[in-house]
C-alpha positions in Angstrom: 30.1 36.0 -21.1 28.5 39.0 -19.4 30.5 40.7 -16.7 28.1 40.1 -13.9 27.8 36.4 -14.8 31.6 36.1 -14.7 31.7 37.8 -11.3 29.1 35.4 -10.0 31.1 32.5 -11.3 34.2 33.7 -9.5 32.5 34.4 -6.2 30.8 30.9 -6.4 34.1 29.0 -7.0 34.8 27.3 -3.8 38.1 25.8 -5.1 39.8 29.2 -5.3 39.4 32.3 -3.3 39.0 35.3 -5.6 39.1 38.4 -3.4 36.7 41.2 -4.0 39.1 43.3 -6.1 40.0 40.4 -8.3 36.3 39.6 -8.7 35.7 43.0 -10.1 38.7 43.3 -12.3 38.7 39.8 -13.9 35.3 40.2 -15.7 36.6 43.4 -17.3 40.1 42.1 -18.0 39.8 42.2 -21.8 38.4 45.8 -21.9 41.2 46.9 -19.5 43.8 45.5 -21.9 44.8 42.7 -19.4 44.7 39.0 -19.4 42.7 37.3 -16.6 46.0 36.3 -15.0 47.2 39.9 -15.1 43.9 41.1 -13.5 44.3 38.4 -10.8 47.8 39.6 -10.0 46.9 43.2 -10.1 44.1 42.7 -7.6 46.0 40.1 -5.4 46.7 42.4 -2.5 43.7 44.6 -2.5 41.2 42.2 -0.9 40.2 42.5 2.7 40.7 46.3 2.5 44.3 46.1 1.1 44.8 43.2 3.6 44.3 45.4 6.6 40.7 46.7 6.6 41.3 49.8 4.6 39.5 50.7 1.3 37.0 47.9 0.2 38.5 45.6 -2.4 35.4 45.8 -4.7 35.5 49.5 -4.5 39.2 49.6 -5.2 38.8 47.3 -8.2 36.1 49.5 -9.6 38.3 52.6 -9.2 41.2 50.8 -11.0 38.9 49.7 -13.8 37.5 53.3 -14.2 41.0 54.6 -14.6 42.0 51.9 -17.1 38.8 52.6 -19.1 39.8 56.2 -19.4 37.5 57.8 -16.9 38.8 60.7 -14.9 38.4 62.3 -11.5 34.7 63.0 -11.8 33.9 59.3 -12.3 36.0 58.4 -9.3 34.3 61.1 -7.2 30.9 59.9 -8.3 31.8 56.3 -7.2 33.1 57.6 -3.9 29.9 59.6 -3.4 27.8 56.5 -4.3 29.6 54.3 -1.7 29.2 56.9 1.0 25.6 57.5 0.3 24.6 53.9 -0.2 26.9 52.2 2.4 28.1 55.1 4.7 31.7 54.1 4.2 34.4 52.9 1.8 36.6 51.1 4.4 36.3 47.3 4.4 36.4 47.1 8.2 33.6 49.6 8.6 31.5 48.0 5.9 31.9 44.6 7.4 31.1 45.9 10.9 27.9 47.6 9.6 26.9 44.4 7.8 27.5 42.3 10.9 25.3 44.7 12.9 22.6 44.3 10.3 22.9 40.5 10.5 24.3 40.2 7.0 26.8 37.3 6.6 30.3 38.4 5.4 30.1 36.4 2.1 26.7 37.7 1.2 27.8 41.3 2.0 31.0 41.1 0.0 29.3 39.3 -2.9 26.7 42.1 -2.9 29.4 44.8 -3.1 31.2 43.0 -5.9 28.1 42.6 -8.0 27.1 46.2 -7.3 30.5 47.5 -8.5 30.4 45.3 -11.6 27.0 46.6 -12.5 28.2 50.2 -12.0 31.2 49.5 -14.2 28.9 48.0 -16.9 26.9 51.2 -16.9 30.0 53.4 -17.1 31.5 51.2 -19.8 28.5 52.0 -22.0 29.3 55.8 -21.7 32.1 57.9 -23.1 34.9 58.4 -20.5 35.0 61.8 -18.8 38.7 62.5 -18.4 
């Protein structure tokens, strides 16, 4: 199953709440050398900005995945730059506030960030790591 399709399944599951970090990590679990259960546990406390509005969970999951895939500082800096250019922030609380001001519902906003991070990781996974 394609990564983005798996992320969409996780975000659509109303029986379980998969946080943003988990929703990014789980689709890549196999490539990261993890089981899905391990990916769920790893990302458990990184949703809602590490549970207190700090760094976005989708963003955090993407950074974790880049590291596990063997990408180094440059890839992380590129992702940070992307977030700041596209979304003007990396902090969950700021991102949510901005989305609210633009009339974007929380779920739609968070789903969009998860899908964006999964797509960026898919692109990176097709390239050689830059340690």
